[in-house]
N, C-alpha and C positions, 0 to 999 in steps of 0.2 A: 516562555514559550519554546525555547530551544529544548529543554527538557522533555516536553511533550512531543516534539518532532521526533526525538531519538526513540521515545516509547512507541509511538504509532509506527515508526519504520521498523523497529524491531518486531513488533506484533506482525506486520506485513510480511517481513522476511521469513519468520519462522513458520507461519501458516503456509507460505509458498513452498518452502522447502519440505514441510510436512506432506504436502500435496504431490510433490516430486515435479514441480513446475519450474521451467526455466523462465527467466525475464521475458523472452521473446513469446513464450507460450501463454505467459499472463496478459502480455500486451494483446495477444490475439482475442483472448477471452473479454478483456474490459474495455479495449480501445484507447488505453492511455500508453503512450510510447514507453519502451523499455528504459530508455534513458531516464525519463521522469520517474519511472518505478524505482529505478537504481538510486537516484538521488533522495527519494523520499525514504528508502530503506536505510540510507546511510546518514540521515538526518541532515543533509545538506539542503533540503528543500521541504517545506511543509506541504507543498502541493496545493492545488486549488481544491476547495471543498468537494466539488462535484467529482473531480478526478480521485480523490481518496474514497469517496462513496462507491465509484464504480470499481475500483479495485477491491475494496472489501467486498461488494457484492459478489464479484466473480469468485472470490475465495470463500463464499458461504458465510459471510459475516455482515454486520451492520454497525453503524455508528450510533451509539446511545449517549445521549447528553443527561448526565445526572446533576440536578440542581439542589 
């Protein structure tokens, strides 16, 4: 689980930076606090599923589960 946390966090951080968004700007777009986004980006929290979905949506992405 921890490895997945880092992977998701890294994807979010890279996309946010590519779009030139600060943590506070992303917070305004998705409604998830910048502190939570920061913790997810750094792998310190997996975040709630709905929070991760809202962050990804604000970045023009979606979560796809492959089984």
